[in-house]
ZAMARGU-4260 file (C-alpha; in steps of 0.2 Angstrom, whole numbers, plus 5000, padded with zeros to 4 digits):
<rodrens>
0) 5006/4649/4855 | 4990/4654/4846 | 4998/4670/4840 | 5013/4660/4833 | 5002/4648/4824
5) 4992/4662/4816 | 5008/4672/4810 | 5017/4657/4804 | 5002/4651/4793 | 5003/4668/4784
10) 4985/4667/4780 | 4971/4679/4781 | 4959/4668/4791 | 4947/4675/4803 | 4958/4673/4818
15) 4972/4682/4810 | 4961/4696/4806 | 4955/4697/4823 | 4972/4698/4831 | 4977/4711/4818
20) 4962/4721/4822 | 4966/4721/4840 | 4983/4727/4836 | 4976/4741/4825 | 4965/4746/4839
25) 4979/4748/4851 | 4988/4760/4839 | 4972/4770/4836 | 4971/4774/4854 | 4989/4780/4854
30) 4986/4796/4846 | 4975/4811/4850 | 4958/4813/4844 | 4953/4830/4836 | 4935/4835/4835
35) 4919/4827/4840 | 4904/4818/4833 | 4891/4831/4834 | 4890/4836/4816 | 4900/4843/4802
40) 4901/4862/4801 | 4900/4871/4785 | 4906/4872/4772 | 4911/4853/4773 | 4900/4838/4770
45) 4899/4821/4778 | 4913/4808/4776 | 4909/4794/4764 | 4915/4777/4763 | 4915/4763/4750
50) 4922/4746/4754 | 4925/4733/4741 | 4935/4716/4740 | 4951/4725/4736 | 4950/4739/4748
55) 4942/4755/4755 | 4940/4773/4748 | 4936/4787/4760 | 4929/4803/4752 | 4928/4820/4760
60) 4924/4837/4752 | 4934/4838/4735 | 4946/4824/4740 | 4948/4805/4742 | 4960/4793/4750
65) 4961/4775/4745 | 4968/4759/4753 | 4969/4745/4741 | 4977/4729/4746 | 4989/4739/4757
70) 4991/4746/4774 | 4995/4764/4768 | 4986/4775/4756 | 4987/4769/4738 | 4978/4785/4731
75) 4976/4803/4736 | 4965/4813/4725 | 4961/4832/4726 | 4948/4838/4713 | 4952/4828/4697
80) 4970/4826/4701 | 4979/4810/4707 | 4993/4817/4718 | 5002/4800/4720 | 5014/4793/4707
85) 5014/4776/4717 | 5007/4770/4734 | 5014/4777/4750 | 5026/4764/4756 | 5038/4759/4770
90) 5055/4755/4763 | 5069/4747/4773 | 5081/4733/4777 | 5078/4718/4788 | 5092/4706/4791
95) 5102/4715/4777 | 5089/4713/4764 | 5076/4725/4757 | 5059/4723/4764 | 5047/4715/4751
100) 5029/4718/4756 | 5015/4706/4750 | 4998/4712/4746 | 4989/4717/4762 | 4971/4721/4768
105) 4960/4734/4777 | 4944/4735/4785 | 4932/4750/4790 | 4932/4749/4809 | 4920/4764/4812
110) 4912/4777/4802 | 4900/4792/4805 | 4897/4809/4797 | 4913/4817/4804 | 4926/4803/4802
115) 4931/4786/4797 | 4943/4774/4805 | 4952/4761/4793 | 4963/4747/4800 | 4976/4740/4789
120) 4989/4726/4788 | 5003/4720/4777 | 5017/4708/4780 | 5034/4703/4773 | 5044/4687/4777
125) 5050/4695/4793 | 5039/4709/4799 | 5021/4715/4799 | 5015/4733/4798 | 4998/4737/4806
130) 4990/4754/4804 | 4975/4763/4811 | 4970/4778/4800 | 4958/4791/4805 | 4951/4802/4791
135) 4941/4817/4796 | 4928/4828/4787 | 4941/4841/4782 | 4953/4829/4775 | 4965/4827/4789
140) 4972/4810/4790 | 4980/4803/4805 | 4990/4786/4803 | 4996/4776/4817 | 5010/4764/4810
145) 5017/4750/4820 | 5030/4738/4813 | 5032/4722/4823 | 5040/4705/4820 | 5030/4692/4810
150) 5038/4677/4820 | 5044/4674/4838 | 5062/4676/4832 | 5066/4694/4832 | 5072/4701/4815
155) 5085/4715/4814 | 5077/4730/4807 | 5092/4740/4800 | 5083/4754/4790 | 5065/4761/4789
160) 5060/4775/4778 | 5042/4782/4774 | 5041/4787/4756 | 5027/4797/4747 | 5030/4796/4728
165) 5021/4812/4721 | 5018/4816/4703 | 5032/4828/4698 | 5022/4839/4687 | 5011/4843/4702
170) 5025/4848/4714 | 5030/4865/4710 | 5030/4874/4726 | 5034/4870/4744 | 5031/4876/4762
175) 5036/4870/4779 | 5035/4875/4797 | 5043/4883/4806 | 5053/4895/4796 | 5064/4909/4802
180) 5059/4927/4806 | 5066/4940/4794 | 5065/4929/4778 | 5053/4918/4769 | 5065/4904/4765
185) 5053/4891/4771 | 5042/4894/4756 | 5046/4894/4737 | 5049/4885/4721 | 5054/4866/4721
190) 5070/4865/4710 | 5079/4850/4702 | 5090/4848/4717 | 5075/4845/4729 | 5076/4848/4747
195) 5086/4842/4762 | 5079/4847/4779 | 5081/4843/4798 | 5065/4837/4806 | 5051/4849/4803
200) 5033/4845/4810 | 5025/4851/4794 | 5029/4850/4775 | 5017/4855/4761 | 5021/4851/4742
205) 5010/4856/4727 | 5006/4869/4715 | 4995/4885/4715 | 4979/4875/4715 | 4982/4862/4729
210) 4994/4848/4735 | 4998/4837/4750 | 5003/4841/4768 | 5013/4829/4778 | 5015/4832/4797
215) 5020/4824/4813 | 5020/4831/4831 | 5038/4825/4835 | 5052/4815/4829 | 5051/4804/4844
220) 5058/4787/4840 | 5066/4793/4824 | 5084/4787/4821 | 5091/4797/4806 | 5109/4795/4801
225) 5111/4814/4803 | 5100/4827/4810 | 5102/4839/4796 | 5095/4827/4783 | 5079/4820/4791
230) 5066/4825/4778 | 5071/4824/4759 | 5063/4829/4743 | 5071/4818/4730 | 5068/4820/4711
235) 5067/4804/4702 | 5062/4806/4684 | 5043/4809/4683 | 5042/4807/4702 | 5046/4819/4716
240) 5049/4808/4731 | 5046/4814/4749 | 5056/4803/4760 | 5055/4803/4779 | 5070/4794/4787
245) 5062/4786/4802 | 5077/4775/4805 | 5094/4773/4797 | 5101/4761/4811 | 5095/4746/4820
250) 5078/4749/4827 | 5070/4739/4841 | 5053/4731/4837 | 5039/4734/4839 | 5041/4752/4832
255) 5027/4764/4832 | 5026/4781/4823 | 5011/4793/4821 | 5010/4803/4805 | 4997/4814/4796
260) 4992/4818/4779 | 4980/4831/4772 | 4976/4835/4753 | 4973/4853/4749 | 4963/4864/4746
265) 4955/4859/4763 | 4938/4867/4758 | 4929/4876/4745 | 4936/4893/4740 | 4924/4907/4746
270) 4920/4918/4731 | 4914/4932/4742 | 4930/4933/4753 | 4935/4950/4747 | 4918/4957/4753
275) 4923/4954/4771 | 4932/4971/4770 | 4942/4969/4786 | 4949/4984/4795 | 4961/4983/4809
280) 4956/4998/4819 | 4972/5000/4828 | 4977/5018/4824 | 4995/5016/4829 | 4998/4999/4820
285) 5000/4982/4827 | 5016/4979/4837 | 5018/4997/4843 | 5019/4999/4862 | 5003/5007/4869
290) 5003/5022/4880 | 4994/5019/4896 | 4976/5023/4892 | 4964/5031/4904 | 4949/5021/4898
295) 4951/5003/4893 | 4934/5002/4885 | 4939/5015/4872 | 4951/5002/4864 | 4964/5016/4866
300) 4974/5012/4850 | 4959/5012/4840 | 4951/5028/4847 | 4966/5039/4854 | 4955/5055/4852
305) 4941/5046/4863 | 4929/5049/4848 | 4924/5032/4843 | 4907/5036/4835 | 4915/5048/4822
310) 4928/5036/4817 | 4917/5022/4815 | 4905/5032/4805 | 4920/5037/4793 | 4925/5018/4792
315) 4907/5014/4787 | 4908/5028/4773 | 4924/5019/4767 | 4915/5002/4766 | 4922/4993/4781
320) 4911/4977/4785 | 4923/4969/4798 | 4932/4978/4811 | 4946/4971/4822 | 4950/4977/4839
325) 4967/4972/4845 | 4973/4966/4862 | 4969/4982/4871 | 4951/4979/4871 | 4954/4970/4887
330) 4966/4975/4902 | 4973/4957/4904 | 4982/4950/4889 | 4972/4936/4880 | 4959/4935/4894
335) 4942/4940/4887 | 4935/4950/4901 | 4934/4969/4901 | 4927/4982/4913 | 4915/4991/4914
340) 4906/4978/4902 | 4893/4990/4896 | 4906/5002/4889 | 4914/4990/4877 | 4897/4983/4873
345) 4892/5000/4867 | 4906/5000/4855 | 4901/4983/4848 | 4883/4990/4846 | 4889/5005/4837
350) 4899/4994/4825 | 4883/4984/4822 | 4873/5000/4819 | 4886/5004/4806 | 4884/4987/4797
355) 4901/4980/4804 | 4905/4964/4812 | 4917/4964/4826 | 4932/4953/4829 | 4941/4954/4845
360) 4959/4949/4848 | 4964/4933/4856 | 4981/4925/4855 | 4994/4913/4862 | 4998/4920/4880
365) 4993/4919/4898 | 4996/4934/4909 | 5000/4934/4928 | 4985/4946/4930 | 4974/4932/4925
370) 4965/4924/4941 | 4970/4906/4935 | 4989/4910/4934 | 4994/4905/4952 | 4985/4888/4951
375) 4989/4884/4932 | 5004/4893/4925 | 5016/4879/4928 | 5005/4866/4920 | 4999/4876/4905
380) 5013/4887/4899 | 5025/4883/4885 | 5043/4877/4892 | 5059/4876/4882 | 5072/4862/4883
385) 5079/4871/4899 | 5062/4871/4908 | 5060/4889/4906 | 5044/4899/4902 | 5044/4908/4885
390) 5039/4926/4885 | 5038/4939/4870 | 5027/4953/4876 | 5026/4966/4889 | 5011/4978/4889
395) 5001/4990/4900 | 4994/4989/4913 | 5011/4982/4917 | 5012/4964/4914 | 5024/4951/4907
400) 5015/4939/4896 | 5020/4921/4893 | 5017/4909/4879 | 5003/4896/4883 | 5001/4878/4876
405) 4984/4873/4869 | 4988/4855/4872 | 4985/4859/4891 | 4969/4862/4900 | 4970/4880/4896
410) 4962/4876/4879 | 4945/4872/4886 | 4946/4885/4900 | 4949/4899/4887 | 4936/4892/4875
415) 4924/4893/4889 | 4929/4911/4893 | 4927/4916/4875 | 4910/4908/4873 | 4904/4918/4889
420) 4912/4934/4882 | 4903/4932/4865 | 4886/4931/4875 | 4891/4946/4886 | 4898/4958/4873
425) 4890/4953/4857 | 4905/4953/4846 | 4904/4942/4831 | 4921/4933/4830 | 4939/4931/4833
430) 4955/4938/4827 | 4968/4925/4833 | 4986/4931/4835 | 4998/4916/4832 | 4985/4904/4839
435) 4985/4892/4825 | 5004/4890/4826 | 5009/4874/4836 | 5023/4881/4845 | 5037/4869/4851
440) 5034/4864/4869 | 5044/4854/4882 | 5031/4855/4896 | 5030/4837/4902 | 5016/4842/4915
445) 5003/4842/4901 | 5011/4829/4889 | 5022/4839/4878 | 5041/4836/4875 | 5050/4819/4876
450) 5066/4812/4882 | 5078/4802/4872 | 5088/4787/4877 | 5101/4799/4886 | 5087/4808/4895
455) 5089/4824/4885 | 5073/4834/4883 | 5066/4838/4866 | 5051/4848/4860 | 5035/4842/4852
460) 5023/4852/4842 | 5005/4851/4848 | 4996/4850/4831 | 4982/4840/4838 | 4979/4850/4853
465) 4979/4867/4843 | 4968/4858/4830 | 4955/4853/4844 | 4955/4871/4851 | 4952/4878/4833
470) 4939/4866/4829 | 4929/4870/4845 | 4931/4889/4841 | 4926/4887/4823 | 4910/4878/4828
475) 4906/4891/4842 | 4909/4906/4831 | 4900/4900/4816 | 4885/4895/4826 | 4883/4913/4829
480) 4886/4918/4811 | 4903/4925/4814 | 4920/4922/4807 | 4938/4918/4813 | 4953/4927/4806
485) 4971/4921/4810 | 4987/4930/4811 | 5002/4919/4808 | 5020/4920/4802 | 5029/4906/4792
490) 5014/4894/4797 | 5002/4887/4785 | 4999/4871/4795 | 4983/4865/4786 | 4976/4854/4801
495) 4974/4870/4811 | 4972/4883/4797 | 4957/4873/4790 | 4947/4880/4805 | 4949/4898/4800
500) 4940/4910/4787 | 4955/4919/4782 | 4973/4922/4787 | 4985/4937/4788 | 5003/4934/4784
505) 5019/4943/4781 | 5025/4950/4798 | 5040/4939/4797 | 5046/4950/4783 | 5046/4966/4793
510) 5062/4963/4803 | 5080/4959/4800 | 5090/4965/4785 | 5075/4965/4773 | 5064/4976/4784
515) 5065/4990/4772 | 5063/4980/4757 | 5053/4964/4761 | 5052/4959/4742 | 5070/4955/4742
520) 5066/4940/4752 | 5049/4937/4743 | 5050/4929/4726 | 5034/4927/4716 | 5035/4908/4719
525) 5037/4911/4738 | 5021/4922/4737 | 5011/4908/4728 | 5017/4895/4740 | 5013/4904/4757
530) 5004/4921/4755 | 4990/4917/4742 | 4979/4905/4750 | 4971/4896/4735 | 4982/4881/4737
535) 4976/4879/4755 | 4958/4884/4752 | 4959/4898/4764 | 4960/4917/4759 | 4975/4927/4764
540) 4978/4945/4767 | 4995/4953/4766 | 5003/4962/4781 | 5013/4978/4777 | 5021/4988/4791
545) 5026/5004/4781 | 5043/5011/4782 | 5042/5025/4769 | 5050/5028/4757 | 5057/5011/4756
550) 5042/5001/4759 | 5023/5006/4758 | 5006/4999/4756 | 5008/5004/4737 | 5023/4993/4736
555) 5015/4979/4744 | 4999/4980/4733 | 5010/4979/4718 | 5014/4961/4722 | 4999/4956/4732
560) 4985/4961/4720 | 4993/4950/4706 | 4989/4936/4717 | 4971/4941/4721 | 4977/4946/4739
565) 4973/4962/4747 | 4983/4972/4759 | 4974/4974/4776 | 4972/4992/4781 | 4978/4995/4799
570) 4971/5012/4805 | 4961/5026/4797 | 4974/5033/4786 | 4978/5016/4778 | 4959/5013/4776
575) 4957/5029/4766 | 4970/5021/4753 | 4963/5004/4752 | 4944/5008/4752 | 4945/5014/4733
580) 4952/4997/4728 | 4938/4988/4738 | 4925/4999/4729 | 4932/4995/4711 | 4932/4977/4714
585) 4914/4977/4721 | 4908/4988/4706 | 4916/4977/4694 | 4908/4961/4702 | 4923/4951/4707
590) 4912/4939/4716 | 4905/4932/4700 | 4921/4934/4690 | 4934/4922/4684 | 4952/4925/4689
595) 4966/4923/4677 | 4983/4924/4686 | 4999/4931/4678 | 5006/4914/4676 | 4991/4908/4666
600) 4983/4923/4658 | 4992/4921/4641 | 4986/4923/4627 | 4972/4934/4634 | 4985/4947/4640
605) 5004/4949/4638 | 5015/4963/4644 | 5032/4970/4641 | 5045/4974/4648 | 5049/4959/4659
610) 5046/4968/4675 | 5027/4970/4671 | 5015/4957/4676 | 4997/4956/4672 | 4983/4946/4681
615) 4965/4948/4675 | 4947/4946/4681 | 4934/4942/4668 | 4915/4943/4667 | 4907/4935/4652
620) 4889/4932/4646 | 4877/4926/4652 | 4882/4934/4668 | 4881/4951/4659 | 4875/4957/4642
625) 4893/4960/4636 | 4909/4955/4643 | 4921/4965/4654 | 4938/4963/4661 | 4948/4971/4676
630) 4967/4970/4674 | 4979/4971/4688 | 4995/4977/4680 | 5011/4979/4691 | 5028/4985/4688
635) 5039/4975/4699 | 5055/4984/4696 | 5062/4991/4712 | 5068/5007/4705 | 5063/5010/4687
640) 5048/5018/4680 | 5042/5009/4664 | 5031/5012/4648 | 5020/4996/4650 | 5015/4988/4634
645) 5000/4977/4637 | 4993/4966/4622 | 4975/4961/4624 | 4967/4946/4615 | 4949/4952/4616
650) 4941/4936/4611 | 4950/4926/4625 | 4946/4940/4637 | 4928/4939/4631 | 4927/4958/4628
655) 4924/4970/4614 | 4934/4985/4620 | 4925/5001/4618 | 4930/5009/4634 | 4947/5007/4644
660) 4952/5017/4659 | 4962/5017/4675 | 4948/5012/4688 | 4957/5021/4702 | 4962/5037/4694
665) 4948/5037/4680 | 4961/5041/4667 | 4956/5035/4649 | 4969/5025/4641 | 4975/5024/4623
670) 4971/5007/4615 | 4977/5004/4597 | 4978/4988/4587 | 4976/4978/4603 | 4989/4987/4612
675) 4988/4997/4628 | 5002/5009/4632 | 5004/5018/4649 | 5017/5022/4662 | 5019/5013/4679
680) 5031/5019/4693 | 5042/5007/4701 | 5034/4994/4713 | 5016/5001/4708 | 5001/4993/4701
685) 4986/4999/4691 | 4968/4993/4690 | 4963/4994/4671 | 4944/4992/4667 | 4940/4985/4650
690) 4923/4984/4642
</rodrens>
């Protein structure tokens, strides 16, 4: 009776506020927490909160989220940009009439350095929406949304959509997860036709400098009209509307949904990322089945000649600062214990004497050789809709490895193992193979999967479980001055990617019909959306499995270097070819330079013919007495050599050209009347030094 009286008065008295707060608390405990309260790791700062009569503004590094007279965000800002064209809203039909929301309210329920929780409420004549929103220090926003009847009489909710109106001029690129192996169709340019997607757990929209991520672990409780149009991107004049079809049919109340948002970039861009100089030590290349080694401690693929010291010394001479040892550093897949321990530690010590940090492989699998397998495998492994375990990998010593889910207890078990291994062996960080990817899982024993009204099992995507794992690893590794590098494919899920120092992407392009010509599936817009990293705040390196003569490191560099992205060398032969590029960029002073990508470099530099693109780095006074520039000039024609004509505007570049040469070959170039003329082979790039 009290609840009826409170709702019927439609007032904002203290009793109503108390009831709504209790409802919001119930919602807040319905979704998983990620992270702790023991401090904010670098490079982020503490969460800030400002509350006024009209609402709440929560600030994190570089971004803010506001809730003014509304239960859902009314403003999302990244840098100096407002992303929203209008407040986030719930649209729908109740009793055959559109829902008309009255102004609502919100309160700060809790706040510390790491996160803030905001409770919100808003009502129409028939229904009320309560929200509990948690904003964490990296900008991850988790919103529990509950729609309930306002009166005792049950209204008929016939349609419910979550709509996020974005400013159209800021929505140029898209990325969603998961994609499909063999192509890059899940990333690219937003067109006037928008997008129609089935349910995807993650969608990012934005431009080369940032944007907005939306995510949800599952579509449980969703009732779309058709399964192939669950998520829509709809152009509406100056607005690009992201619409999530929560329900297109009558929905039983109360109805609860959990959604996430995260403005990007997620953290400050590290200007010295290129100086990490990561070398994958595997001589044979990732993905090549290993011969059975005689000594595991030798990291057999890295040192097939059993002469690690000579090879490490050569790597030092070539400028390596970070070395990655792949899965064969341990005999049991993804289990950080090797034997004899002193032997592997001697390799780590040798790397340290050469000035190199050591990253070791960890991934996404559990092996039957692991001692915990008999007791835990059925509880912690990924299962598909048929209840089957998922396996991708067989390796020596003979073992069939199975995909593990980090929503399970294995998350903390493995983190404990890694922490102990760092102390025993002295390595500096982790190379994580697919670990940041929240794989679809139906294992109900650890809380994944859900059953629909007919009892059919559907997968869920454990974003918060993976996020919690990554957050613990990030704090653990950074406390030791180390780094985390993630290898993933089709997956820039920012709530998990945020807790890495860099990612390695592109393996999905090395199979299928495009295996010999990956660029056939990789437009420049696609590269900017997924493989550049600046839009997310996390540096990327490009993965290139060579298939000469169709696809080589040089082909890959032609496109990657235009985007300030290096190709990671795998093995000593590849390192010999990448090292000179590292050297040029360090000698130039890239860490202090301004970067001008090809889509923004005009009028400082223009190029002909159309297949030639130019990006530039510039150093200007007072950083140095006179300015200089480093041009990345690429010919993206797949088959034709060209005579490139590059026009330079010296004033815009900040240079007074006296010397212009190819920084790799040392060839002096002809510069007449502001024009550079030189030849470039198909799918090649040149580094041109101007000073």
